[in-house]
C-alpha beads as a LAMMPS data file, in Angstrom:
LAMMPS data file: protein, C-alpha beads

476 atoms
475 bonds

1 atom types
1 bond types

-500.0 500.0 xlo xhi
-500.0 500.0 ylo yhi
-500.0 500.0 zlo zhi

Masses

1 110.0

Atoms # bond

1 1 1 -354.212 -219.382 99.832
2 1 1 -353.502 -215.847 99.339
3 1 1 -353.988 -212.943 96.818
4 1 1 -351.101 -210.981 94.985
5 1 1 -350.473 -208.608 91.604
6 1 1 -348.279 -210.269 89.134
7 1 1 -347.196 -207.770 85.889
8 1 1 -347.086 -209.150 83.132
9 1 1 -343.604 -208.269 81.025
10 1 1 -345.565 -206.093 78.500
11 1 1 -347.248 -204.643 81.534
12 1 1 -343.993 -203.820 83.123
13 1 1 -342.338 -202.080 79.985
14 1 1 -345.474 -199.724 79.584
15 1 1 -345.160 -198.509 82.680
16 1 1 -341.335 -198.153 82.314
17 1 1 -341.289 -196.593 79.095
18 1 1 -344.811 -193.888 80.231
19 1 1 -342.292 -192.594 83.088
20 1 1 -339.458 -191.590 80.884
21 1 1 -339.216 -188.222 79.961
22 1 1 -338.210 -187.493 76.104
23 1 1 -334.575 -187.900 76.177
24 1 1 -334.312 -190.892 78.133
25 1 1 -336.860 -192.577 75.983
26 1 1 -334.763 -191.745 72.927
27 1 1 -331.395 -193.214 75.183
28 1 1 -334.219 -196.402 75.971
29 1 1 -334.495 -196.749 72.009
30 1 1 -331.296 -197.110 71.354
31 1 1 -329.850 -199.406 73.683
32 1 1 -333.351 -201.453 72.806
33 1 1 -331.929 -201.327 69.467
34 1 1 -328.157 -202.444 70.406
35 1 1 -329.864 -205.536 72.473
36 1 1 -332.459 -206.590 69.776
37 1 1 -330.959 -207.747 66.775
38 1 1 -334.180 -207.984 65.460
39 1 1 -334.836 -203.811 65.262
40 1 1 -333.127 -201.694 63.535
41 1 1 -332.833 -197.340 62.683
42 1 1 -335.169 -196.809 59.601
43 1 1 -332.712 -194.023 58.150
44 1 1 -335.438 -193.253 54.877
45 1 1 -338.580 -192.544 57.346
46 1 1 -340.427 -194.560 54.703
47 1 1 -342.722 -196.878 56.008
48 1 1 -342.285 -201.048 55.252
49 1 1 -345.448 -201.461 53.284
50 1 1 -343.531 -198.835 51.052
51 1 1 -341.584 -201.312 48.373
52 1 1 -341.198 -199.693 44.894
53 1 1 -342.330 -202.133 42.225
54 1 1 -339.405 -203.551 41.499
55 1 1 -339.042 -204.820 44.801
56 1 1 -342.182 -206.141 45.342
57 1 1 -341.464 -207.499 41.967
58 1 1 -338.335 -209.560 43.002
59 1 1 -340.128 -210.198 46.421
60 1 1 -342.880 -211.995 44.423
61 1 1 -340.743 -213.937 41.715
62 1 1 -337.810 -214.787 44.275
63 1 1 -339.311 -215.663 47.268
64 1 1 -342.147 -218.819 48.394
65 1 1 -345.538 -217.431 49.413
66 1 1 -345.614 -217.433 53.162
67 1 1 -348.354 -219.288 53.961
68 1 1 -346.955 -222.144 52.176
69 1 1 -343.602 -221.594 53.760
70 1 1 -344.739 -222.106 57.274
71 1 1 -347.007 -223.734 59.242
72 1 1 -350.247 -222.520 60.834
73 1 1 -349.072 -223.278 64.682
74 1 1 -345.967 -221.070 63.911
75 1 1 -348.022 -217.820 63.270
76 1 1 -345.034 -216.389 62.373
77 1 1 -347.520 -213.917 59.660
78 1 1 -348.471 -211.902 63.038
79 1 1 -345.014 -211.477 64.260
80 1 1 -343.813 -209.859 60.848
81 1 1 -346.749 -208.292 59.714
82 1 1 -348.365 -206.291 62.680
83 1 1 -349.181 -202.887 62.265
84 1 1 -346.585 -201.664 64.935
85 1 1 -343.884 -202.788 62.959
86 1 1 -342.396 -199.317 62.481
87 1 1 -342.607 -196.861 64.769
88 1 1 -340.936 -193.522 63.290
89 1 1 -340.727 -189.996 64.395
90 1 1 -342.792 -188.614 61.348
91 1 1 -346.089 -188.885 63.615
92 1 1 -344.224 -185.875 65.358
93 1 1 -345.845 -181.953 64.920
94 1 1 -343.909 -180.372 62.228
95 1 1 -344.280 -177.152 64.034
96 1 1 -341.961 -178.398 66.446
97 1 1 -338.887 -178.790 64.224
98 1 1 -337.835 -175.485 64.621
99 1 1 -337.310 -176.076 68.424
100 1 1 -335.978 -179.428 68.396
101 1 1 -333.078 -178.317 65.979
102 1 1 -331.497 -174.929 68.443
103 1 1 -328.192 -176.169 68.193
104 1 1 -326.745 -177.119 71.728
105 1 1 -323.254 -176.451 72.465
106 1 1 -320.678 -179.361 73.848
107 1 1 -320.197 -177.893 77.327
108 1 1 -317.533 -179.994 79.834
109 1 1 -319.391 -180.898 83.304
110 1 1 -317.568 -179.447 86.581
111 1 1 -315.924 -182.716 87.029
112 1 1 -314.091 -182.642 83.681
113 1 1 -312.940 -179.147 84.242
114 1 1 -311.642 -180.159 87.319
115 1 1 -309.986 -183.500 86.435
116 1 1 -308.275 -180.912 83.187
117 1 1 -306.920 -178.567 86.087
118 1 1 -305.539 -181.312 88.335
119 1 1 -304.047 -183.250 85.063
120 1 1 -302.098 -179.301 84.181
121 1 1 -300.932 -178.889 88.170
122 1 1 -297.303 -180.146 88.295
123 1 1 -297.678 -179.960 91.840
124 1 1 -299.600 -182.992 92.242
125 1 1 -297.515 -186.369 91.488
126 1 1 -299.725 -189.097 90.666
127 1 1 -300.445 -190.596 93.827
128 1 1 -301.416 -187.355 94.672
129 1 1 -303.792 -187.353 91.244
130 1 1 -305.218 -190.461 92.281
131 1 1 -306.669 -188.972 95.965
132 1 1 -308.145 -185.951 93.622
133 1 1 -309.632 -188.660 90.960
134 1 1 -311.653 -189.815 94.327
135 1 1 -312.357 -185.726 95.818
136 1 1 -313.371 -185.132 92.622
137 1 1 -315.606 -188.935 92.106
138 1 1 -317.238 -187.876 95.673
139 1 1 -318.514 -184.095 94.816
140 1 1 -322.313 -183.398 95.627
141 1 1 -324.229 -180.975 93.141
142 1 1 -323.632 -178.294 95.183
143 1 1 -319.589 -178.616 94.854
144 1 1 -318.781 -179.638 98.543
145 1 1 -317.459 -182.802 99.530
146 1 1 -319.742 -185.284 99.988
147 1 1 -317.622 -187.961 102.288
148 1 1 -314.814 -186.924 104.408
149 1 1 -311.054 -186.930 104.235
150 1 1 -310.797 -189.973 106.901
151 1 1 -313.228 -192.198 104.284
152 1 1 -311.031 -190.861 101.250
153 1 1 -308.044 -192.013 103.425
154 1 1 -309.602 -194.981 104.014
155 1 1 -310.691 -196.130 100.802
156 1 1 -307.057 -195.580 99.599
157 1 1 -304.862 -196.608 101.924
158 1 1 -302.831 -193.215 102.493
159 1 1 -302.446 -191.183 105.182
160 1 1 -305.514 -188.392 105.781
161 1 1 -302.915 -185.640 106.268
162 1 1 -302.413 -186.334 102.056
163 1 1 -305.926 -185.946 101.448
164 1 1 -305.871 -182.753 103.225
165 1 1 -302.571 -181.690 101.538
166 1 1 -304.600 -182.177 97.905
167 1 1 -307.897 -181.791 98.778
168 1 1 -306.748 -177.546 100.162
169 1 1 -305.211 -177.594 96.746
170 1 1 -308.044 -178.378 94.380
171 1 1 -310.409 -175.929 96.942
172 1 1 -308.486 -173.457 94.688
173 1 1 -309.317 -174.381 91.029
174 1 1 -312.142 -173.137 89.476
175 1 1 -314.588 -172.201 90.776
176 1 1 -313.062 -171.660 94.205
177 1 1 -314.482 -173.276 97.168
178 1 1 -314.814 -176.538 95.246
179 1 1 -314.246 -179.632 97.272
180 1 1 -315.279 -177.691 100.295
181 1 1 -316.812 -179.610 103.565
182 1 1 -319.032 -177.203 104.729
183 1 1 -320.183 -173.542 103.998
184 1 1 -317.726 -171.773 106.302
185 1 1 -314.504 -173.369 104.915
186 1 1 -316.386 -172.372 101.103
187 1 1 -316.552 -168.856 102.226
188 1 1 -312.903 -168.621 104.065
189 1 1 -311.410 -170.493 101.042
190 1 1 -312.783 -167.766 99.070
191 1 1 -312.067 -164.816 101.241
192 1 1 -308.135 -166.253 101.167
193 1 1 -308.239 -166.189 97.783
194 1 1 -309.252 -162.673 97.552
195 1 1 -306.677 -161.815 100.016
196 1 1 -304.059 -163.184 98.107
197 1 1 -304.838 -160.872 95.067
198 1 1 -305.383 -157.329 97.369
199 1 1 -308.755 -157.311 98.157
200 1 1 -308.748 -158.291 101.625
201 1 1 -311.578 -157.086 103.917
202 1 1 -310.026 -158.230 107.545
203 1 1 -313.792 -157.474 109.079
204 1 1 -315.748 -160.138 106.983
205 1 1 -313.403 -162.903 107.544
206 1 1 -313.148 -162.657 111.040
207 1 1 -317.202 -162.955 111.072
208 1 1 -316.866 -165.736 108.946
209 1 1 -313.892 -167.463 110.999
210 1 1 -314.750 -165.924 114.415
211 1 1 -318.695 -165.407 114.771
212 1 1 -320.444 -167.873 112.042
213 1 1 -323.207 -168.648 113.570
214 1 1 -324.115 -165.139 114.567
215 1 1 -323.224 -164.605 111.277
216 1 1 -325.739 -167.370 109.865
217 1 1 -328.553 -165.843 111.981
218 1 1 -328.461 -162.046 110.976
219 1 1 -327.922 -161.080 114.329
220 1 1 -326.294 -157.342 113.413
221 1 1 -326.171 -156.092 116.744
222 1 1 -324.697 -158.735 118.692
223 1 1 -321.843 -158.700 116.165
224 1 1 -321.296 -155.084 116.207
225 1 1 -320.723 -155.254 119.711
226 1 1 -318.567 -158.083 119.849
227 1 1 -316.493 -156.791 117.149
228 1 1 -316.378 -153.391 118.379
229 1 1 -318.025 -151.899 114.862
230 1 1 -320.593 -149.968 113.283
231 1 1 -323.714 -151.425 112.260
232 1 1 -322.452 -149.556 109.126
233 1 1 -319.813 -151.607 109.250
234 1 1 -320.899 -154.516 109.782
235 1 1 -323.669 -154.210 106.843
236 1 1 -320.527 -153.228 104.314
237 1 1 -318.760 -156.729 105.625
238 1 1 -322.327 -158.750 104.926
239 1 1 -322.895 -156.923 101.236
240 1 1 -318.606 -158.159 100.797
241 1 1 -319.515 -162.129 101.624
242 1 1 -322.737 -161.861 100.034
243 1 1 -320.773 -161.522 96.621
244 1 1 -319.225 -164.852 97.172
245 1 1 -320.199 -168.500 95.810
246 1 1 -321.795 -170.539 98.404
247 1 1 -322.879 -173.423 96.616
248 1 1 -319.175 -173.065 93.753
249 1 1 -320.571 -176.453 92.120
250 1 1 -323.513 -174.675 91.136
251 1 1 -322.376 -171.282 89.923
252 1 1 -323.552 -169.603 87.116
253 1 1 -326.549 -171.943 85.103
254 1 1 -325.175 -173.497 82.256
255 1 1 -327.308 -173.272 79.266
256 1 1 -326.614 -177.538 79.178
257 1 1 -327.917 -177.918 82.232
258 1 1 -331.072 -175.588 81.734
259 1 1 -332.068 -176.570 78.368
260 1 1 -335.375 -178.337 78.633
261 1 1 -336.760 -180.124 76.084
262 1 1 -340.888 -180.340 76.043
263 1 1 -342.316 -183.700 75.380
264 1 1 -345.340 -182.033 74.620
265 1 1 -347.023 -179.063 73.084
266 1 1 -350.139 -176.857 73.256
267 1 1 -351.057 -174.433 70.513
268 1 1 -353.754 -172.264 70.398
269 1 1 -355.600 -172.400 66.502
270 1 1 -357.946 -170.092 65.882
271 1 1 -360.213 -170.795 63.062
272 1 1 -363.130 -168.511 61.588
273 1 1 -366.863 -170.040 60.799
274 1 1 -369.217 -168.951 58.155
275 1 1 -370.813 -166.617 59.945
276 1 1 -367.359 -164.762 60.462
277 1 1 -367.296 -165.504 64.222
278 1 1 -364.035 -167.182 65.346
279 1 1 -363.340 -170.548 66.744
280 1 1 -360.679 -171.400 69.178
281 1 1 -359.584 -175.093 69.613
282 1 1 -356.433 -176.362 71.453
283 1 1 -354.299 -178.945 69.935
284 1 1 -352.119 -181.194 71.866
285 1 1 -348.968 -182.812 70.150
286 1 1 -345.788 -184.843 71.070
287 1 1 -342.770 -183.438 70.582
288 1 1 -340.921 -186.224 68.820
289 1 1 -338.632 -184.352 66.394
290 1 1 -335.551 -186.054 66.983
291 1 1 -336.696 -189.217 68.229
292 1 1 -335.348 -192.262 65.663
293 1 1 -337.147 -194.019 63.531
294 1 1 -337.014 -197.896 64.331
295 1 1 -338.635 -201.109 62.655
296 1 1 -338.801 -204.984 62.328
297 1 1 -335.460 -205.743 60.799
298 1 1 -336.428 -207.139 56.952
299 1 1 -333.092 -209.381 56.658
300 1 1 -334.782 -211.435 60.140
301 1 1 -337.602 -210.825 57.911
302 1 1 -336.644 -212.582 54.857
303 1 1 -335.100 -215.604 57.079
304 1 1 -338.051 -216.354 58.686
305 1 1 -340.381 -216.386 55.274
306 1 1 -337.286 -218.757 54.035
307 1 1 -339.029 -221.427 55.718
308 1 1 -338.427 -224.585 57.653
309 1 1 -335.949 -226.120 55.137
310 1 1 -333.543 -222.603 54.888
311 1 1 -333.444 -221.428 59.114
312 1 1 -332.066 -223.469 61.487
313 1 1 -334.729 -224.404 64.317
314 1 1 -332.563 -222.981 67.046
315 1 1 -332.525 -219.509 65.134
316 1 1 -336.191 -219.575 63.768
317 1 1 -336.963 -220.194 67.543
318 1 1 -334.609 -217.193 68.494
319 1 1 -335.912 -215.071 65.534
320 1 1 -339.176 -215.844 66.897
321 1 1 -338.440 -214.132 70.306
322 1 1 -337.046 -211.004 69.304
323 1 1 -339.481 -210.251 67.016
324 1 1 -341.734 -210.661 69.878
325 1 1 -339.485 -208.335 71.929
326 1 1 -339.499 -206.117 69.338
327 1 1 -343.298 -205.702 68.469
328 1 1 -344.092 -205.870 72.530
329 1 1 -341.553 -202.892 72.646
330 1 1 -343.365 -200.714 69.781
331 1 1 -345.924 -201.674 70.868
332 1 1 -345.588 -200.229 74.581
333 1 1 -344.175 -196.773 72.687
334 1 1 -346.950 -196.136 70.780
335 1 1 -349.190 -196.646 73.837
336 1 1 -347.383 -194.573 75.250
337 1 1 -347.591 -191.821 73.016
338 1 1 -351.271 -192.282 73.286
339 1 1 -351.551 -192.362 76.514
340 1 1 -349.618 -188.765 77.578
341 1 1 -351.881 -187.005 74.715
342 1 1 -354.860 -188.456 76.222
343 1 1 -353.999 -187.274 80.165
344 1 1 -352.691 -184.223 78.459
345 1 1 -356.416 -183.399 76.359
346 1 1 -357.332 -184.005 79.901
347 1 1 -355.331 -181.394 81.526
348 1 1 -356.094 -178.984 78.646
349 1 1 -359.990 -179.716 78.949
350 1 1 -360.161 -179.500 82.918
351 1 1 -357.639 -175.899 83.221
352 1 1 -359.189 -173.976 79.779
353 1 1 -358.528 -171.081 81.810
354 1 1 -355.072 -171.298 82.613
355 1 1 -353.918 -172.357 78.875
356 1 1 -356.829 -169.400 77.689
357 1 1 -355.724 -166.496 80.526
358 1 1 -352.713 -167.486 81.984
359 1 1 -350.926 -168.367 85.406
360 1 1 -353.317 -166.353 87.550
361 1 1 -356.309 -168.720 86.152
362 1 1 -354.603 -172.356 86.720
363 1 1 -357.416 -174.190 89.104
364 1 1 -357.202 -176.607 91.915
365 1 1 -356.743 -180.217 90.511
366 1 1 -355.553 -183.376 91.448
367 1 1 -354.516 -186.518 89.762
368 1 1 -357.859 -188.099 90.557
369 1 1 -360.004 -185.313 88.574
370 1 1 -358.171 -186.594 85.653
371 1 1 -357.632 -190.025 86.108
372 1 1 -361.932 -189.462 86.381
373 1 1 -362.152 -188.092 83.282
374 1 1 -360.029 -190.207 80.752
375 1 1 -361.061 -193.196 83.219
376 1 1 -357.292 -194.774 84.250
377 1 1 -355.760 -195.519 86.741
378 1 1 -354.008 -192.455 89.360
379 1 1 -351.278 -194.293 89.047
380 1 1 -350.725 -194.387 85.475
381 1 1 -351.334 -190.374 85.613
382 1 1 -348.909 -190.092 88.212
383 1 1 -346.077 -191.798 85.946
384 1 1 -347.513 -189.810 82.888
385 1 1 -346.964 -185.896 84.539
386 1 1 -344.081 -187.333 86.279
387 1 1 -340.590 -185.814 84.658
388 1 1 -342.396 -184.630 81.704
389 1 1 -342.901 -180.958 80.138
390 1 1 -345.558 -179.291 77.831
391 1 1 -344.579 -176.231 75.691
392 1 1 -347.531 -173.698 75.994
393 1 1 -348.006 -170.167 74.945
394 1 1 -347.464 -168.982 78.702
395 1 1 -343.507 -170.911 78.802
396 1 1 -342.591 -174.056 79.274
397 1 1 -344.305 -176.041 82.071
398 1 1 -343.829 -179.398 84.068
399 1 1 -347.193 -181.711 83.978
400 1 1 -347.427 -181.902 88.057
401 1 1 -347.905 -178.017 88.102
402 1 1 -350.906 -178.037 86.446
403 1 1 -351.963 -180.286 90.307
404 1 1 -352.864 -178.371 93.183
405 1 1 -355.011 -178.471 96.193
406 1 1 -357.468 -175.905 96.529
407 1 1 -358.843 -173.594 98.589
408 1 1 -362.393 -171.218 98.597
409 1 1 -362.149 -167.527 98.801
410 1 1 -364.640 -164.775 100.602
411 1 1 -366.884 -164.833 97.723
412 1 1 -366.750 -168.621 97.557
413 1 1 -364.343 -169.070 94.662
414 1 1 -362.433 -172.269 94.315
415 1 1 -358.704 -171.138 94.021
416 1 1 -355.467 -173.263 93.428
417 1 1 -352.650 -172.767 96.355
418 1 1 -350.363 -171.781 93.734
419 1 1 -352.251 -168.377 93.016
420 1 1 -352.173 -167.750 97.079
421 1 1 -348.354 -168.803 96.902
422 1 1 -347.238 -165.979 93.928
423 1 1 -349.782 -163.696 96.363
424 1 1 -347.276 -164.743 99.257
425 1 1 -344.466 -164.222 97.078
426 1 1 -345.408 -161.078 95.691
427 1 1 -345.875 -159.552 99.738
428 1 1 -342.621 -161.081 100.804
429 1 1 -340.529 -159.443 97.879
430 1 1 -342.515 -156.052 98.652
431 1 1 -341.837 -155.615 102.314
432 1 1 -339.557 -153.976 104.003
433 1 1 -335.948 -155.564 104.133
434 1 1 -335.553 -153.878 107.649
435 1 1 -338.892 -154.802 109.196
436 1 1 -339.661 -157.804 107.098
437 1 1 -343.007 -159.401 107.804
438 1 1 -344.027 -161.916 110.324
439 1 1 -345.854 -164.851 109.476
440 1 1 -348.891 -163.474 111.100
441 1 1 -349.046 -160.337 109.730
442 1 1 -348.370 -161.913 106.006
443 1 1 -351.612 -164.554 106.730
444 1 1 -353.617 -160.913 107.702
445 1 1 -352.922 -159.213 104.722
446 1 1 -353.797 -162.615 102.299
447 1 1 -356.712 -162.189 104.628
448 1 1 -357.388 -159.269 102.960
449 1 1 -357.412 -160.165 100.085
450 1 1 -359.929 -162.698 100.579
451 1 1 -357.776 -165.748 101.316
452 1 1 -358.254 -166.578 104.564
453 1 1 -355.232 -169.148 105.479
454 1 1 -354.197 -169.685 108.916
455 1 1 -350.369 -168.657 110.246
456 1 1 -349.043 -172.423 110.489
457 1 1 -350.345 -172.787 106.859
458 1 1 -348.707 -169.641 105.774
459 1 1 -345.127 -171.179 107.220
460 1 1 -346.078 -174.201 104.909
461 1 1 -346.316 -172.622 101.847
462 1 1 -342.744 -169.768 102.766
463 1 1 -341.348 -173.394 103.430
464 1 1 -342.363 -174.456 100.428
465 1 1 -341.366 -171.617 97.996
466 1 1 -337.984 -171.415 100.358
467 1 1 -338.178 -168.295 101.537
468 1 1 -336.445 -168.168 104.576
469 1 1 -337.975 -166.851 108.575
470 1 1 -338.680 -163.587 109.126
471 1 1 -335.070 -162.804 111.246
472 1 1 -333.309 -164.149 108.281
473 1 1 -334.606 -162.071 105.572
474 1 1 -334.118 -158.172 107.723
475 1 1 -331.487 -155.893 106.609
476 1 1 -329.519 -153.467 107.794

Bonds

1 1 1 2
2 1 2 3
3 1 3 4
4 1 4 5
5 1 5 6
6 1 6 7
7 1 7 8
8 1 8 9
9 1 9 10
10 1 10 11
11 1 11 12
12 1 12 13
13 1 13 14
14 1 14 15
15 1 15 16
16 1 16 17
17 1 17 18
18 1 18 19
19 1 19 20
20 1 20 21
21 1 21 22
22 1 22 23
23 1 23 24
24 1 24 25
25 1 25 26
26 1 26 27
27 1 27 28
28 1 28 29
29 1 29 30
30 1 30 31
31 1 31 32
32 1 32 33
33 1 33 34
34 1 34 35
35 1 35 36
36 1 36 37
37 1 37 38
38 1 38 39
39 1 39 40
40 1 40 41
41 1 41 42
42 1 42 43
43 1 43 44
44 1 44 45
45 1 45 46
46 1 46 47
47 1 47 48
48 1 48 49
49 1 49 50
50 1 50 51
51 1 51 52
52 1 52 53
53 1 53 54
54 1 54 55
55 1 55 56
56 1 56 57
57 1 57 58
58 1 58 59
59 1 59 60
60 1 60 61
61 1 61 62
62 1 62 63
63 1 63 64
64 1 64 65
65 1 65 66
66 1 66 67
67 1 67 68
68 1 68 69
69 1 69 70
70 1 70 71
71 1 71 72
72 1 72 73
73 1 73 74
74 1 74 75
75 1 75 76
76 1 76 77
77 1 77 78
78 1 78 79
79 1 79 80
80 1 80 81
81 1 81 82
82 1 82 83
83 1 83 84
84 1 84 85
85 1 85 86
86 1 86 87
87 1 87 88
88 1 88 89
89 1 89 90
90 1 90 91
91 1 91 92
92 1 92 93
93 1 93 94
94 1 94 95
95 1 95 96
96 1 96 97
97 1 97 98
98 1 98 99
99 1 99 100
100 1 100 101
101 1 101 102
102 1 102 103
103 1 103 104
104 1 104 105
105 1 105 106
106 1 106 107
107 1 107 108
108 1 108 109
109 1 109 110
110 1 110 111
111 1 111 112
112 1 112 113
113 1 113 114
114 1 114 115
115 1 115 116
116 1 116 117
117 1 117 118
118 1 118 119
119 1 119 120
120 1 120 121
121 1 121 122
122 1 122 123
123 1 123 124
124 1 124 125
125 1 125 126
126 1 126 127
127 1 127 128
128 1 128 129
129 1 129 130
130 1 130 131
131 1 131 132
132 1 132 133
133 1 133 134
134 1 134 135
135 1 135 136
136 1 136 137
137 1 137 138
138 1 138 139
139 1 139 140
140 1 140 141
141 1 141 142
142 1 142 143
143 1 143 144
144 1 144 145
145 1 145 146
146 1 146 147
147 1 147 148
148 1 148 149
149 1 149 150
150 1 150 151
151 1 151 152
152 1 152 153
153 1 153 154
154 1 154 155
155 1 155 156
156 1 156 157
157 1 157 158
158 1 158 159
159 1 159 160
160 1 160 161
161 1 161 162
162 1 162 163
163 1 163 164
164 1 164 165
165 1 165 166
166 1 166 167
167 1 167 168
168 1 168 169
169 1 169 170
170 1 170 171
171 1 171 172
172 1 172 173
173 1 173 174
174 1 174 175
175 1 175 176
176 1 176 177
177 1 177 178
178 1 178 179
179 1 179 180
180 1 180 181
181 1 181 182
182 1 182 183
183 1 183 184
184 1 184 185
185 1 185 186
186 1 186 187
187 1 187 188
188 1 188 189
189 1 189 190
190 1 190 191
191 1 191 192
192 1 192 193
193 1 193 194
194 1 194 195
195 1 195 196
196 1 196 197
197 1 197 198
198 1 198 199
199 1 199 200
200 1 200 201
201 1 201 202
202 1 202 203
203 1 203 204
204 1 204 205
205 1 205 206
206 1 206 207
207 1 207 208
208 1 208 209
209 1 209 210
210 1 210 211
211 1 211 212
212 1 212 213
213 1 213 214
214 1 214 215
215 1 215 216
216 1 216 217
217 1 217 218
218 1 218 219
219 1 219 220
220 1 220 221
221 1 221 222
222 1 222 223
223 1 223 224
224 1 224 225
225 1 225 226
226 1 226 227
227 1 227 228
228 1 228 229
229 1 229 230
230 1 230 231
231 1 231 232
232 1 232 233
233 1 233 234
234 1 234 235
235 1 235 236
236 1 236 237
237 1 237 238
238 1 238 239
239 1 239 240
240 1 240 241
241 1 241 242
242 1 242 243
243 1 243 244
244 1 244 245
245 1 245 246
246 1 246 247
247 1 247 248
248 1 248 249
249 1 249 250
250 1 250 251
251 1 251 252
252 1 252 253
253 1 253 254
254 1 254 255
255 1 255 256
256 1 256 257
257 1 257 258
258 1 258 259
259 1 259 260
260 1 260 261
261 1 261 262
262 1 262 263
263 1 263 264
264 1 264 265
265 1 265 266
266 1 266 267
267 1 267 268
268 1 268 269
269 1 269 270
270 1 270 271
271 1 271 272
272 1 272 273
273 1 273 274
274 1 274 275
275 1 275 276
276 1 276 277
277 1 277 278
278 1 278 279
279 1 279 280
280 1 280 281
281 1 281 282
282 1 282 283
283 1 283 284
284 1 284 285
285 1 285 286
286 1 286 287
287 1 287 288
288 1 288 289
289 1 289 290
290 1 290 291
291 1 291 292
292 1 292 293
293 1 293 294
294 1 294 295
295 1 295 296
296 1 296 297
297 1 297 298
298 1 298 299
299 1 299 300
300 1 300 301
301 1 301 302
302 1 302 303
303 1 303 304
304 1 304 305
305 1 305 306
306 1 306 307
307 1 307 308
308 1 308 309
309 1 309 310
310 1 310 311
311 1 311 312
312 1 312 313
313 1 313 314
314 1 314 315
315 1 315 316
316 1 316 317
317 1 317 318
318 1 318 319
319 1 319 320
320 1 320 321
321 1 321 322
322 1 322 323
323 1 323 324
324 1 324 325
325 1 325 326
326 1 326 327
327 1 327 328
328 1 328 329
329 1 329 330
330 1 330 331
331 1 331 332
332 1 332 333
333 1 333 334
334 1 334 335
335 1 335 336
336 1 336 337
337 1 337 338
338 1 338 339
339 1 339 340
340 1 340 341
341 1 341 342
342 1 342 343
343 1 343 344
344 1 344 345
345 1 345 346
346 1 346 347
347 1 347 348
348 1 348 349
349 1 349 350
350 1 350 351
351 1 351 352
352 1 352 353
353 1 353 354
354 1 354 355
355 1 355 356
356 1 356 357
357 1 357 358
358 1 358 359
359 1 359 360
360 1 360 361
361 1 361 362
362 1 362 363
363 1 363 364
364 1 364 365
365 1 365 366
366 1 366 367
367 1 367 368
368 1 368 369
369 1 369 370
370 1 370 371
371 1 371 372
372 1 372 373
373 1 373 374
374 1 374 375
375 1 375 376
376 1 376 377
377 1 377 378
378 1 378 379
379 1 379 380
380 1 380 381
381 1 381 382
382 1 382 383
383 1 383 384
384 1 384 385
385 1 385 386
386 1 386 387
387 1 387 388
388 1 388 389
389 1 389 390
390 1 390 391
391 1 391 392
392 1 392 393
393 1 393 394
394 1 394 395
395 1 395 396
396 1 396 397
397 1 397 398
398 1 398 399
399 1 399 400
400 1 400 401
401 1 401 402
402 1 402 403
403 1 403 404
404 1 404 405
405 1 405 406
406 1 406 407
407 1 407 408
408 1 408 409
409 1 409 410
410 1 410 411
411 1 411 412
412 1 412 413
413 1 413 414
414 1 414 415
415 1 415 416
416 1 416 417
417 1 417 418
418 1 418 419
419 1 419 420
420 1 420 421
421 1 421 422
422 1 422 423
423 1 423 424
424 1 424 425
425 1 425 426
426 1 426 427
427 1 427 428
428 1 428 429
429 1 429 430
430 1 430 431
431 1 431 432
432 1 432 433
433 1 433 434
434 1 434 435
435 1 435 436
436 1 436 437
437 1 437 438
438 1 438 439
439 1 439 440
440 1 440 441
441 1 441 442
442 1 442 443
443 1 443 444
444 1 444 445
445 1 445 446
446 1 446 447
447 1 447 448
448 1 448 449
449 1 449 450
450 1 450 451
451 1 451 452
452 1 452 453
453 1 453 454
454 1 454 455
455 1 455 456
456 1 456 457
457 1 457 458
458 1 458 459
459 1 459 460
460 1 460 461
461 1 461 462
462 1 462 463
463 1 463 464
464 1 464 465
465 1 465 466
466 1 466 467
467 1 467 468
468 1 468 469
469 1 469 470
470 1 470 471
471 1 471 472
472 1 472 473
473 1 473 474
474 1 474 475
475 1 475 476
């Protein structure tokens, strides 16, 4: 005997759709329509029940009564006459249409740009291009090569010398340094390219080439002593190197990559009461302006209505299975809607000060707070808040942003750790870069503002904010 949790297919489908952000949900919807012939896009945007009088008369005159066409145990009436027959975008907030209608330009991916450059490179043979395709396919998001040249050589069964030759050629494509295997190689490739166009800085090249460890650790005095130069010359060389791109795959952010379509919108609605006072409330809506509308196909509905005598049993059974699957899918999407709205309304309720006054008023809150408020499981709240964004008066935020631990200040007020992190960032941003602050000093300055945190806590928050240690923040 043993206990185990078994999820039904409907529960699995609901969980799967619940955690999808809007853009992936749209793709999932299109895939479901392709795989299930019973589902179809509703181009008209009208409900299935909104037939014209002529269509209704034609149905009534040409088709047998549904109750007479099928037996009671078939239960087809429930399959094709549920209220969930249609899932449309008409329920989306009309106020979000302008947001979603912003045109998004077609931008080539980095891989497409590199392939285009490679195909135009007449110095590479067909065999070299085959190596190039493999290299481009193994680039990391940062632009560095994610595998060794030995691995590429083994995979393609070519000499490693050929792989190195093609890689060196590719590193000169735009962006310069793409395909480098580490930061040192990436900077050296860019410095060599600058030398070829007459912008050579010998000291900067020597620092990266011969003293890379001291360079990354910002040991200015050691570099000045070993290279027999002044600190001013070291500073000038560092400024020169700082203009290089350490992540050629990232480069300048592209509009396509930074365009975030929010899944939800929170709007403040102000209404005037009879006594002349004003009442403010926050209205939560789903952003579904581009979500296609789907419905159960009328063609298959009519085939079921035709009755047993006109439809083969195997065909009829197939249609019934597909209709049931379509109902599950549409129900899952509708439940996703309801759950997301319920969770967002709870977040607004628990974080009311944030929506009223802005970021500095965010309160400590964990997933359990929302789960208890709306009586749902924590795992459901986690799925809803994962990779979802909300448009607010103060900007677009990921739902995870509203969840954080808290601490009590000297005045007894509970504050979110996000506020403390903002204070820490402000302190580091205002510090003297010639004499950066230690973690202990930052902890003391936070304590003066009423936030008593230990040095180790400051270190943890600093690392979460990707702020380097004191030594690496120092400038000459």
